[in-house]
MIVEX-869856 format. One record per residue: residue in one letter; x, y, z of N, C-alpha, C in turn. Coordinates in pm, whole numbers, plus 32768, in hexadecimal, padded with zeros to 4 digits. Each point is the difference from the previous one (the first is absolute). Example, Ala and Ser with C-alpha at 12.3 -4.5 7.8 and 13.67 -1.06 7.14 Angstrom:
// residues 2
a85277DC7830C7FA780778000805A80788000/s7FDD80697FB88052807780067FB3806D8049/
END
This chain:
// residues 290
m8F21C310BAFC8074801B806C7F70801F807B/a803B7FB080477F9B802180927FE6806F803E/e7F9C803080197FE980898047808A800D806A/p800280728029808B801380787FA380048058/a804B7FBF808E7F9C7FFA80817FE880738008/l7F9A804280507FD6805D804F80347FFA809D/t8054807E80118033802880857F897FF5804C/i8021800980A27FBC803980657F96807B7FC5/s8045803C801A7FD980B47FE77FB57FEE7F88/d80287FA17F997FA4802A7F8E7F937FB68048/r7FDA7F9480217F687FA3803C7FCB8067802F/i8046804F80917FC58067803A7FC680757FC4/q8024803A7FAA7FF8805F7FB17F617FD47FBD/q80197F6D7FAC7F6F7FF57FBD7F8C7FE38066/e80407FE380847F8B7FD980567FC3807D8079/l802D80897FD27FF4804780537F748018800A/d7FD77FFF7F7B7F5F805280167FA47F8C8039/r80227F80801B7FCC7F8D8035800B800A80C0/l806080157FF9803D7FFF80A97F6380528053/t80307FE380437F898024808E80538085802C/r7FBE803C804A80688049805880787FF1803E/a7FF47FBC806E806A7FE38047809D7FBF7FA8/e7FAC7F917F7B80537FA77FB58074809E7F86/r7FB1806B8018801880637FBF806B80278043/q7FE5804A802E80718004808A807D7FB78032/l7FD77F7F7FDF80907F85803D803880017F60/a7FC6802A7F9A80227FF67F6E8077807C8007/h7FE880568022802680A47FDC80687FF58082/s80117F99806380867FF8805680597FA37FCF/i7FCC7FA57F98804A7FA47FD7806580437F74/l7FAE80537FC68042804E7F87806E8064803E/e7FE1805A8098807E805D8015807C7FDC8040/n80147F797FEC80797FC57FF57FF07F777FE3/y7FE57FE77F7B80017F767FA9808D7FEF7FD3/p80437FA87FD97FA37F8C803480317FCC809A/a804B8037805880487FE580837F977FF48065/s7FA580597FEA7F6A7FEF806C7FD97FAE8037/g800F7F907F927F797F697FFF807E7FAC8018/l806F8017804780747F62800C7FF27FF28093/g7FD0805680317FFC800D80AA7F857F678031/p7FCA7FE980757F8E7FD280527FA8802B7FCC/l7F727FB77FD97F86802B7FEA7FDE805C806C/t80307FF2806E7FBD80798073803380618006/a808B80047FC7802480867FFD7FE3805E7FAD/l7FFA7FA67F517F9E806E7FAA7F9D8015800E/a7F7D7FB080797F9C804180178003807D8064/k80507FF48078804880578039802280777FB7/d8044800B7F8D803F80697FC97FA180637FC6/a7F887F7A7FA37F8880727FB07FC18025804D/n7FEC7FDE807D7F79800E80707F8C7FC88006/v801E7F5C7FC17F7E7FBB7FDF800A7F918036/s7FB57F937FE97FF97F59807F80427FEA7FAD/t7FF37F76802D806D7F867FB97FA27FB67FAB/p7F7E7FCA801F7F937FEB7F938021805C7F67/t7FEF808A80298014806D7F8F805E7FC47FA8/v808B7FEC8035808480047F737FFD7F457FE8/a7FA67F9080647FC87F9A7F9B7FD480047F90/r7FAD803380277F65803E7F86803480287F6C/m806380748031801080497F8880A37F997FB8/v80207FBD804E806F7FBB7FD37FC17F8B7F74/q7F7E7FC880457FE07F907FB37F9580757F6D/k7FE4806680157FB7804B7FC6808780107F6C/l80547FFB804080A7804B7F9B80147F4D7FA2/g7FA07FA4803E80317F857F9080577F86806B/f801E8017807D804B7FC2803C7FC07FB18088/k806E7F8B7FEB7F6B7F9080588031802980AE/g806F80417FF0802780418094806580548007/y80178033807780668088802F808E7FC67FCD/p80397F68802480507FD57FF5801D7FDF7F52/e7F997FE87FB8802480237F61800D809C7FC9/f7FB580398047802580687FEA806480547FFA/q80387FE380A380818011802180667FD47F7B/n801D7F897FEE80457FBF7FA27FFB80647F68/e7FB880417FEA7FE480347F74803F80958013/l7FFC801E8076805380B18018807A7FDD8015/r80377F60804480A18007800F80157FF97F31/e7FAB7F8B7FF7800B80087F10802780A27FEE/e7F938037801F802380877FD98066805D8007/l80317FF380A2806A8040803680A87FD67FA3/k80047F758020805C7FC77FBB800C80337F5F/a7F8080197F9C7FED802C7F888035808F7FF9/k7FE380518071805480947FFA807D80038005/a80427F978019807980418018806B7FA47F8D/k7FB17FB07FB980477FAA7FA7809A807E7FB5/n80337FAA7FD2804780587FE280087F997F21/p806A805B7FB07FEB7FEB7F8D80107F3F7FEB/i807B7FC6803E80257F997FD77F6D7F9C8050/a7FDB800D806D7F987FC7804B7F717FDD7F7F/k7FF880877FF07F98801B7FBF7FF07FC37F5B/h80877FC97FCA802D7FC77F9A7FFF7F60800B/d801A7FE2805380077F7C804B7F4B7FC28008/t7FE9805480387F3B7FEB80087FD87FF27F82/w800B80547F8C7FB17FF47F9080517F847F8B/a80B9800680177FE57F857FD87FDE7F617FEC/e7FE87FE780A37FDF7F9480387F647FCA7FD1/g7FB2806A7FF67F8C7FE27FC77FD680057F83/a807080607F877FF180517FA87F957FA67F7F/p7F9D80527FCF7FB37FDC7FBB80367FEC7F61/s7FA27FA47FDF806380067F6D7FE6807B7F74/g800880167FB0800C803B7F8B8046808D802A/h805480627F9D805B80387FEB7FEF80718062/v8079802D803A7FFB807E80887FA580877FCB/l8003801B7F867F76805B7FB27F9E7FD2805B/n7F9D7FC27FC67F857FCA80337FFE8011808F/r804A7F9A803F7FFD7FDC808A800380918054/f807E80737FAA802E8090804E7F6580347FF7/t7F9B80027F977FA9805F7FC17F6E7FC38068/d80157F897FF67F9E7FC180697FDA80678074/a80B87FDC80107FDD800F80AF7FEA8096801F/v802980527F90800A80BE7FFB7F357FF38003/i7FCF7FF17FB27F8480107FBF7FB07FC280A6/d80007F788042800C8008805E7FFD804F808E/n80738063800B801A803580617FC380837FC6/i7FFA80497F7C7FA480837FD67F687FCA805B/r7FC97F867FE27F797FEE80257FD77FF68089/h80727FED802E7FE17FD680D0801C80918015/t804E80567FB08019808F80457FB0804E7FF4/l7FA87FF27F7B7F88807D7FDE7F8C7FE78064/g80067F5A801C7F827FD480347FDF802C80AE/q80A6802980258001803380977FC780858010/i801D80A37F85800A804A801C7F8E80327FE7/e7FC5805C803E7F7480247FD0801080BE7FEB/p7FCC7FF77F8B801680837F8D7FF180718045/e7FA3801280697FEA80868061809E80218059/t80407FAA802B80977FE7803C805580217FCB/f7FFC7FBA7F5C804080447F917FF080867FCE/d7F8380657FEC800280377FFC802E805C804D/r7FD38019808E804B8037802F807A7FF3803A/a80657FBF7FDF80AA80047FDC7FE180187FA0/c7FEC800A7FA8802880497F7C7FE380C78015/a7FC38001803B7FB480858027807B8048806E/l80497FCC806180348015805A80AA800D7FC2/i80017FA97F92808B80027FBC7FE5808E7F95/a7FBF7FFB7FF77FC4808B7F8980028082803D/d7FD0803880917FD6804E800280A780428013/t7FF8807F7FBF808480617FF47FDE805E809A/k7FA87FE08063805480658049802D7FE8804C/h80127F68803180717FBB805880827FDB7FA4/p80607FD480078056800D7FC0802A7F5F801F/l802B7F947F917FFC7F7F7FF580857FCC7FE8/y801E7F82806680947FE2800D7FD87F547FFC/i80367FC17F9E800E7F937FBA80847F98800E/v7FF47F90803F804F7FC1805A800D7F8E7FDB/g807A7FBA7FC47FFF7F677FFA80717FCE8029/g80217F737FE380837FC28065803B7FA47FB3/r804A7FAE801A80A17FCC7FA07FBF7FE27F77/i7F957FAF80007FBE7FE17FA07FB380757F9F/t7F8E801680677F9080387FE0800980A87FC6/h806B80248053803580897FBE7FC780247F76/t80327F897F8F7FA1801C7F707F8F80188011/m7FB37FD380537F6980027FDC7FED8091803C/a8071800480637F9680E18038805B80517F96/e80837FC07FAA804A80447FB87F6980297F7A/y7FF37FA07FE57F907FF77F987FAA807B8021/l7F897FD880857FA580558005804F80B78014/f805B7FE78040806680A080007FDB80457F93/l803B7FA97F9F802980417F8F7F7A804D7FB6/h7FA67FAD801A7F7B80127FB57FBB8086804B/a800B7FE9806F7FC1805980818058808A7FCB/q80627FF4800D803A808E7FCB7FC7802C7FB6/i7FD47FD77F687F9980447F7E7F8B801A8037/i7FBC7FCD80717F87800380027FF980978076/r805C7FE0805A7FD280718099805C804C7FF9/p8019806C803F8079801480527FEC7FBC808B/k80A68025806C80437FD4804C7FDF7F64801C/v805C7FD67F9D7FFD7F8C802080947FD2802B/t80257F7D8035808C80098041800D7F698011/h806D7FF77FD2800D7F2F7FF4807780188092/i80007F7F80568022801B805A80887F5C7FDD/q80388010801C806E7F4D7FEB7FFB7FFE80C7/s7FC37F837FDE800E7FD380C780697FB37FED/t805D7FEE7FB2805F7F9A8016808180877FD3/s7FD7804A8031806F806A7FEC800B803E809A/n8070803380308002803980A27FF180687FF9/a7FE980507F867FAF808B800B7F6F7FFB8006/w7FB57FCE800C7F7D7FF67FF27FD780478093/p80287FEC80797FC6804A8061801480C67FE2/h804D80327FBD7FD0806D7FB47FD5805C7FC7/y7F857F947FA97F657FE17FBC7FA980168079/l8013800480737FAC7FE280527FD680AB807A/l8058802F7FEF8028809A80307F72805F7FCD/d7FCE7FDC7F787F9880657FD87F8F7FDD7FF0/v7FCE7F5980347F8E7FA57FE27FBB80308087/g7F7880167FF87F7C805080347F9A7F99800C/e7FA6806680407F5C7FB380407FD57FDF7F3C/g7FDF7F747FF67FAB80127F6980447FD57FAD/d80BB80467FF680117FAF7F607FF77F808005/v80377FC87F837FDE7F727FE680707F947FE9/f7FEF7FB4804C80897F8C7FC17FAE7F797FD6/v806580077F6D7FEF7F817FC280587FB9800D/i80047F6A804980647F8E804B7FD47F767FC9/f80947FDE7F8D7FCE7F8E7FD4808C7F888061/d7FB87F918042803F7FD1805E7FD77F5F7FEA/v80627FB67FC27FB87F8E7FE380727F628043/r7FD87FB3804080397F81801780AC7FFF7FE7/r8046801C802F80348010807C7FF280858035/y7FBB801B802B8000808C804280588057805E/e802180557FB7807E804B803D7FD880778065/n80847FF180357FD1804580CE802680CB7FBA/n805B7FFE7FB77FDB80937FC77F8A802E7FD4/t7FA17FB37FB97F8F802F7FBF7FA88017806B/l80067FA5805C7F947FC980B0805180B1803A/k8038802280238036806680347FEF80817FCE/l80107FE37F827FC580727F7D7F7D802F8040/a7FCA7F8D7FF57F4E7FE480077FCD80628080/e804A7FD480817FFF802A807E800F80998014/m808C80337FA47FF7808880227F9A805F7FB5/a7FF57FBF7F837F9A80507FCF7F7C8004803C/h7FC67F8D804A7F99800C80237FDD805C806B/a80757FEF806D7FF8806480558017806B7FE6/r800580617F987FE380757FF57F9080207F95/g7FA77F7C80247F8A802F7FAB7FE07FD57F98/a80517FD07FA380087FE47F727F7C7F707FF0/k7FDB7FEC7F5F7F9B7FB5800C802B7FA27FB1/i80357F71800E80357F8A7FC37FB17FAC7FA6/i7FF8800E7FA280027F9C7F88805F7F788006/l7FED7FAC7FF180517F8080177FA37FAB7F9A/f80627FD97F9D801C7F997F9280767F6A8059/t7FA47F9C800A804D7FCD803E7FC57F6A7FB1/d80217F8080587FE77F777FE57FA57FA7802B/q7FC57F8C7FF07F987FBB8038800680068088/w80797FE28035804A800280A27FCE80908051/r8038807C7F837FE58084805F80A680218030/s802B80687FE08067804280387FDF802D80BE/p807E7FE0804E7FE0804880877FB680997FAC/v801280337FBA7FCA80AA800F7F4D7FE77FF2/h7FD67F937FD67F907FF67FD97F96806D8099/s806C7FBA807F7FAE8033805A7FFB8090800C/l804E80437FC4802A808B7FE97FC980407FAF/a7F9D7FC07FA87FC480537F567F6A7FEB8030/d7FD780697F947F8B808380497FC27F5A7F53/i80517FD77FA37FC97FC17F8980587FA37FCE/c7FBE7F8A7FF9805D7F897FF0802B7F9E7FAF/f80017FE27F73800D7FCE7F8A805A7F6C802E/s7FB87FB97FF7803E7F6480077FDF7F9E7F99/s807280087F7E801D7FA57F9B80307F848023/r7FB57FA87FAA80507F51800C8071801A7FA8/i80917FE68004806D80227FCD80617F3E7FD6/v7FB37FA6804780347F827FD37FED7FC77F74/a805C7FE67FDA802F7FCC7F5C80727F8F8026/p80047F9E7F8480407FA6802680A180207FC7/s8029806A805780967FF97FEB80358025809B/a805F80428000806C800180807FD1809A801B/w7FD4803F7FB77FE4805F80287F85802C7FEB/d7F998092805D7F7C800080027FD2802B7F4D/s7FAA80057FFB7F9380557F7F7FFF8097804F/a802480657FC27FF0809B7FF17F7D80077FB4/a7F9B7FBB7F947FA880067FAB7F988069804A/a7FC37F9980597FA880358035800A808F8043/t804A8035803580298060803F7FFD80727FBF/l80427FCF7F83802280427F7F7F9280377FB8/l7F9E7FB67FE47F45800F7FD97FED806A806D/l7FFF800180877F9680858047806B80668010/v808F80087FE88038805580077FD480627F64/e800D7F977F877FDA80717FA37F6080058005/s7FB37FE480357F59800C7FF580198082804E/v805C7FED80667FF780AA8079804A807C7F6B/i80467FE17FD8802E80607FB17F87805B7FBD/s7FB97F677FA47FBB802B7FBC7F7A80538024/s7FDE7FD7807E7FB08026804E800680DA8021/m807C7FDD803F804B8081801A800680737F6F/q800B7FB87F8F8012807E7F8D7F9480217FF0/d7F907FAE801E7F5D804C800B7FDC8048801F/i80237FE880BD7FD2805C8056804680977FE8/n805E7FF77FDD807580867FEF7FFC80207F52/w7FB27FCE7F9E7FF380087F84805B80827FBD/a7F888081801D803F807C7FD98095801D8023/d802280008081807C8000801180697FAE7FD6/t7FE87F9E8010802B7F637FB58047802D7F6A/k7F8D800B7FE18004805E7F59808680758004/d7FDC8034803C805E80717FE580617FF38020/r80437FBB807A808A7FDE802480437FAC7F9F/a7F937FA07FB6804E7F997FA1802C806B7F80/e7FAB80687FE8801580647FB6808280167FFB/r801880328075806880557FFC80837F937FF9/l7FEC7FBD805880917F537FFA803780007F59/e7F5E800B7FDD805B7FC67F468018808D7FCC/d7FDE8062802A806B807C7FC7808880028018/m80337FC780838089800C8023803D7F797FF9/f7FB47F837FFB80257FA57F84803280097F6C/d7FBF80657FA6802080517F9F806B80267FEA/q8008807A806E807180398015806B7FC88043/t80077F77803180857FD9803D80237F9F7F80/r7FAB7FDF7FAF80077F697F7E801F7FC68048/l7F8F7FA6806A800B7F9D804080097F867F99/f7F9380127FBE7FAB7F837FD98006803B7F37/r800E7F817FBC801680157F927FA180107FD6/k7FD4806B7F8B7FA9801A7FBF7FF47FDA7F5C/f7F6D7FAA7FEB7FDD7FC17F997FBA80257F72/t7FC4808580587FC280487F89804780AD8001/
END
Protein backbone atom coordinates (compact mmCIF):
# COMPACT_ATOMS: atom_id res chain seq x y z
CA UNK A 1 0.00 0.00 0.00
CA UNK A 2 1.28 3.47 -0.89
CA UNK A 3 2.56 5.70 1.87
CA UNK A 4 -0.10 8.26 2.91
CA UNK A 5 0.73 11.72 1.60
CA UNK A 6 2.29 14.12 4.07
CA UNK A 7 0.20 17.14 5.00
CA UNK A 8 1.80 20.57 4.74
CA UNK A 9 1.86 20.65 8.54
CA UNK A 10 3.87 17.40 8.48
CA UNK A 11 6.31 18.86 5.95
CA UNK A 12 6.78 22.01 8.03
CA UNK A 13 7.49 19.97 11.17
CA UNK A 14 10.05 17.86 9.30
CA UNK A 15 11.85 20.91 7.90
CA UNK A 16 11.62 23.14 10.98
CA UNK A 17 15.20 22.62 12.16
CA UNK A 18 16.56 23.40 8.68
CA UNK A 19 14.64 26.64 8.19
CA UNK A 20 16.14 30.10 8.59
CA UNK A 21 14.95 32.37 11.40
CA UNK A 22 12.55 34.22 9.09
CA UNK A 23 11.28 30.95 7.61
CA UNK A 24 10.64 29.52 11.09
CA UNK A 25 8.71 32.68 11.93
CA UNK A 26 6.63 32.12 8.79
CA UNK A 27 6.17 28.43 9.61
CA UNK A 28 4.80 29.18 13.07
CA UNK A 29 2.47 31.79 11.56
CA UNK A 30 1.11 29.23 9.08
CA UNK A 31 0.58 26.63 11.79
CA UNK A 32 -1.19 29.13 14.04
CA UNK A 33 -4.32 29.09 11.86
CA UNK A 34 -3.64 26.05 9.71
CA UNK A 35 -4.71 25.37 6.98
CA UNK A 36 -6.73 28.56 6.44
CA UNK A 37 -3.68 30.80 6.98
CA UNK A 38 -2.24 30.04 3.53
CA UNK A 39 -5.39 30.40 1.47
CA UNK A 40 -5.05 34.15 0.86
CA UNK A 41 -2.62 36.03 -1.39
CA UNK A 42 1.11 35.47 -0.94
CA UNK A 43 1.56 39.10 0.12
CA UNK A 44 -1.10 38.73 2.84
CA UNK A 45 0.63 35.64 4.27
CA UNK A 46 3.97 37.47 4.28
CA UNK A 47 2.40 40.47 6.03
CA UNK A 48 0.70 38.32 8.69
CA UNK A 49 3.99 36.60 9.46
CA UNK A 50 5.98 39.86 9.27
CA UNK A 51 8.37 38.42 6.68
CA UNK A 52 9.23 39.30 3.09
CA UNK A 53 7.45 37.82 0.06
CA UNK A 54 10.72 36.17 -1.12
CA UNK A 55 10.84 34.37 2.24
CA UNK A 56 7.40 32.88 1.54
CA UNK A 57 8.45 31.82 -1.96
CA UNK A 58 11.67 30.20 -0.69
CA UNK A 59 9.98 28.25 2.07
CA UNK A 60 7.23 27.00 -0.23
CA UNK A 61 9.93 25.52 -2.46
CA UNK A 62 11.71 24.00 0.55
CA UNK A 63 8.44 22.23 1.36
CA UNK A 64 8.56 20.60 -2.08
CA UNK A 65 6.18 22.81 -4.10
CA UNK A 66 7.00 24.45 -7.43
CA UNK A 67 5.34 27.67 -6.35
CA UNK A 68 2.71 29.33 -4.18
CA UNK A 69 -0.28 28.26 -6.38
CA UNK A 70 0.65 24.60 -5.99
CA UNK A 71 1.09 25.14 -2.24
CA UNK A 72 -2.39 26.68 -2.04
CA UNK A 73 -3.97 23.88 -4.07
CA UNK A 74 -2.63 21.37 -1.57
CA UNK A 75 -4.04 23.42 1.32
CA UNK A 76 -7.46 23.47 -0.36
CA UNK A 77 -7.36 19.69 -0.74
CA UNK A 78 -6.52 19.35 2.94
CA UNK A 79 -9.40 21.67 3.83
CA UNK A 80 -11.75 19.44 1.83
CA UNK A 81 -10.39 16.37 3.61
CA UNK A 82 -11.06 17.94 7.01
CA UNK A 83 -14.74 18.35 6.21
CA UNK A 84 -15.39 14.94 4.65
CA UNK A 85 -18.38 13.01 5.96
CA UNK A 86 -18.45 9.18 6.14
CA UNK A 87 -20.16 8.77 2.74
CA UNK A 88 -17.58 10.92 0.97
CA UNK A 89 -14.74 9.07 2.69
CA UNK A 90 -16.15 5.71 1.62
CA UNK A 91 -16.48 6.84 -2.01
CA UNK A 92 -12.87 8.05 -2.04
CA UNK A 93 -11.58 4.64 -0.95
CA UNK A 94 -14.02 2.68 -3.11
CA UNK A 95 -12.83 4.40 -6.30
CA UNK A 96 -9.23 3.30 -5.83
CA UNK A 97 -9.61 0.32 -3.54
CA UNK A 98 -6.48 -1.83 -3.68
CA UNK A 99 -6.70 -5.57 -4.20
CA UNK A 100 -6.55 -8.00 -1.32
CA UNK A 101 -8.70 -8.76 1.67
CA UNK A 102 -9.99 -5.87 3.79
CA UNK A 103 -8.13 -7.25 6.82
CA UNK A 104 -4.81 -6.82 5.04
CA UNK A 105 -5.69 -3.46 3.53
CA UNK A 106 -6.94 -2.07 6.81
CA UNK A 107 -3.99 -3.44 8.75
CA UNK A 108 -1.53 -1.89 6.28
CA UNK A 109 -3.26 1.48 6.66
CA UNK A 110 -3.22 1.30 10.46
CA UNK A 111 0.46 0.33 10.57
CA UNK A 112 1.27 3.27 8.29
CA UNK A 113 -0.78 5.55 10.54
CA UNK A 114 1.02 4.40 13.67
CA UNK A 115 4.47 4.67 12.08
CA UNK A 116 3.77 8.17 10.80
CA UNK A 117 2.16 9.33 14.07
CA UNK A 118 5.05 8.16 16.24
CA UNK A 119 7.52 9.75 13.84
CA UNK A 120 6.04 13.16 14.59
CA UNK A 121 6.22 12.93 18.40
CA UNK A 122 9.19 14.07 20.45
CA UNK A 123 9.74 11.76 23.46
CA UNK A 124 10.37 14.79 25.69
CA UNK A 125 6.98 16.25 24.73
CA UNK A 126 5.24 12.95 25.40
CA UNK A 127 6.94 12.65 28.81
CA UNK A 128 5.91 16.21 29.69
CA UNK A 129 2.29 15.44 28.82
CA UNK A 130 2.32 12.29 30.94
CA UNK A 131 3.81 14.19 33.87
CA UNK A 132 1.02 16.76 33.68
CA UNK A 133 -1.68 14.09 33.43
CA UNK A 134 -0.20 12.16 36.38
CA UNK A 135 0.34 15.23 38.60
CA UNK A 136 -2.01 14.72 41.55
CA UNK A 137 -1.53 18.30 42.77
CA UNK A 138 -4.00 19.40 40.08
CA UNK A 139 -7.38 17.91 39.14
CA UNK A 140 -7.58 16.13 35.79
CA UNK A 141 -10.53 16.60 33.42
CA UNK A 142 -11.02 14.31 30.41
CA UNK A 143 -13.24 15.34 27.49
CA UNK A 144 -14.34 13.53 24.33
CA UNK A 145 -16.86 14.15 21.57
CA UNK A 146 -19.60 12.23 19.81
CA UNK A 147 -17.20 9.50 18.65
CA UNK A 148 -14.06 10.19 20.68
CA UNK A 149 -15.92 9.93 24.00
CA UNK A 150 -15.05 6.22 23.85
CA UNK A 151 -11.32 6.99 24.06
CA UNK A 152 -11.97 9.64 26.72
CA UNK A 153 -13.88 7.10 28.81
CA UNK A 154 -11.15 4.48 28.31
CA UNK A 155 -8.52 6.91 29.62
CA UNK A 156 -10.83 8.02 32.43
CA UNK A 157 -11.49 4.50 33.72
CA UNK A 158 -7.76 3.80 33.99
CA UNK A 159 -6.86 7.25 35.34
CA UNK A 160 -9.43 6.78 38.12
CA UNK A 161 -7.43 3.84 39.42
CA UNK A 162 -4.05 5.48 38.96
CA UNK A 163 -4.76 8.84 40.62
CA UNK A 164 -7.43 10.80 42.52
CA UNK A 165 -9.34 13.90 41.38
CA UNK A 166 -10.28 12.76 37.87
CA UNK A 167 -13.45 13.95 36.11
CA UNK A 168 -14.94 12.73 32.83
CA UNK A 169 -16.82 15.60 31.15
CA UNK A 170 -19.38 14.72 28.51
CA UNK A 171 -18.99 17.64 26.07
CA UNK A 172 -22.17 16.63 24.27
CA UNK A 173 -24.21 17.17 27.44
CA UNK A 174 -25.85 20.51 28.25
CA UNK A 175 -24.56 20.11 31.81
CA UNK A 176 -20.84 20.40 30.96
CA UNK A 177 -20.55 24.11 31.95
CA UNK A 178 -21.21 22.99 35.56
CA UNK A 179 -17.89 21.17 35.60
CA UNK A 180 -16.02 24.41 34.89
CA UNK A 181 -17.16 26.07 38.13
CA UNK A 182 -14.25 24.63 40.13
CA UNK A 183 -11.55 24.73 37.43
CA UNK A 184 -8.48 26.66 38.54
CA UNK A 185 -5.02 27.70 37.42
CA UNK A 186 -2.88 24.74 36.40
CA UNK A 187 -5.68 22.16 36.28
CA UNK A 188 -5.24 19.75 33.38
CA UNK A 189 -7.67 19.03 30.55
CA UNK A 190 -7.17 16.11 28.17
CA UNK A 191 -9.34 16.78 25.12
CA UNK A 192 -10.09 14.49 22.19
CA UNK A 193 -11.30 16.17 18.98
CA UNK A 194 -11.01 14.81 15.43
CA UNK A 195 -12.67 15.76 12.17
CA UNK A 196 -15.58 16.85 12.00
CA UNK A 197 -14.57 19.09 14.91
CA UNK A 198 -17.28 19.84 17.46
CA UNK A 199 -18.33 23.36 18.47
CA UNK A 200 -19.08 22.29 22.05
CA UNK A 201 -15.56 20.95 22.47
CA UNK A 202 -13.97 24.17 21.22
CA UNK A 203 -16.15 26.32 23.49
CA UNK A 204 -15.31 24.13 26.49
CA UNK A 205 -11.59 24.41 25.67
CA UNK A 206 -11.85 28.20 25.37
CA UNK A 207 -13.53 28.47 28.76
CA UNK A 208 -11.06 26.12 30.44
CA UNK A 209 -8.13 27.98 28.88
CA UNK A 210 -9.54 31.30 30.14
CA UNK A 211 -9.45 29.88 33.67
CA UNK A 212 -5.76 29.02 33.38
CA UNK A 213 -6.11 25.31 32.73
CA UNK A 214 -3.46 23.42 30.77
CA UNK A 215 -4.79 21.60 27.70
CA UNK A 216 -3.42 18.39 26.19
CA UNK A 217 -5.10 17.71 22.84
CA UNK A 218 -5.42 14.43 20.97
CA UNK A 219 -6.45 15.22 17.39
CA UNK A 220 -5.86 14.18 13.78
CA UNK A 221 -3.33 15.20 11.12
CA UNK A 222 -5.38 18.26 10.16
CA UNK A 223 -5.60 19.40 13.78
CA UNK A 224 -8.70 20.52 15.66
CA UNK A 225 -9.23 24.28 16.20
CA UNK A 226 -8.52 23.50 19.86
CA UNK A 227 -4.82 23.19 18.93
CA UNK A 228 -4.40 26.97 19.15
CA UNK A 229 -5.27 26.76 22.86
CA UNK A 230 -3.40 23.54 23.65
CA UNK A 231 -0.16 23.41 25.64
CA UNK A 232 0.61 20.03 24.04
CA UNK A 233 -0.94 18.64 20.85
CA UNK A 234 -0.70 15.06 19.57
CA UNK A 235 -1.75 14.74 15.93
CA UNK A 236 -2.49 11.15 14.96
CA UNK A 237 -2.92 9.98 11.38
CA UNK A 238 -6.43 8.54 11.09
CA UNK A 239 -7.01 7.71 7.39
CA UNK A 240 -8.20 4.17 6.61
CA UNK A 241 -9.97 2.28 3.79
CA UNK A 242 -13.34 2.89 5.42
CA UNK A 243 -16.21 5.36 5.60
CA UNK A 244 -14.97 6.05 9.14
CA UNK A 245 -11.59 7.14 10.42
CA UNK A 246 -9.29 4.84 12.36
CA UNK A 247 -8.71 5.43 16.08
CA UNK A 248 -5.89 2.89 16.34
CA UNK A 249 -2.97 5.34 16.39
CA UNK A 250 -4.71 7.58 18.93
CA UNK A 251 -5.58 4.60 21.11
CA UNK A 252 -1.95 3.48 21.04
CA UNK A 253 -0.96 6.91 22.39
CA UNK A 254 -3.66 6.74 25.06
CA UNK A 255 -2.51 3.30 26.24
CA UNK A 256 1.09 4.53 26.28
CA UNK A 257 0.00 7.46 28.46
CA UNK A 258 -1.75 5.06 30.85
CA UNK A 259 1.41 2.96 31.12
CA UNK A 260 3.53 6.02 31.81
CA UNK A 261 1.05 7.35 34.41
CA UNK A 262 1.12 4.13 36.41
CA UNK A 263 4.92 4.15 36.44
CA UNK A 264 5.05 7.77 37.63
CA UNK A 265 2.61 7.11 40.48
CA UNK A 266 3.27 3.41 41.02
CA UNK A 267 3.32 3.39 44.84
CA UNK A 268 -0.01 5.21 45.08
CA UNK A 269 -1.43 3.36 42.07
CA UNK A 270 -0.60 -0.01 43.63
CA UNK A 271 -2.33 0.98 46.85
CA UNK A 272 -5.41 2.28 45.03
CA UNK A 273 -5.60 -0.84 42.86
CA UNK A 274 -5.40 -3.12 45.91
CA UNK A 275 -8.20 -1.23 47.65
CA UNK A 276 -10.28 -1.39 44.49
CA UNK A 277 -9.77 -5.16 44.25
CA UNK A 278 -11.00 -5.48 47.84
CA UNK A 279 -14.15 -3.64 46.84
CA UNK A 280 -14.61 -5.88 43.83
CA UNK A 281 -14.34 -8.91 46.11
CA UNK A 282 -16.93 -7.48 48.47
CA UNK A 283 -19.39 -6.75 45.67
CA UNK A 284 -18.61 -10.03 43.87
CA UNK A 285 -18.45 -8.08 40.62
CA UNK A 286 -16.15 -10.59 38.94
CA UNK A 287 -16.18 -14.38 38.91
CA UNK A 288 -13.43 -16.13 40.86
CA UNK A 289 -11.81 -19.22 39.35
CA UNK A 290 -9.37 -19.98 42.16
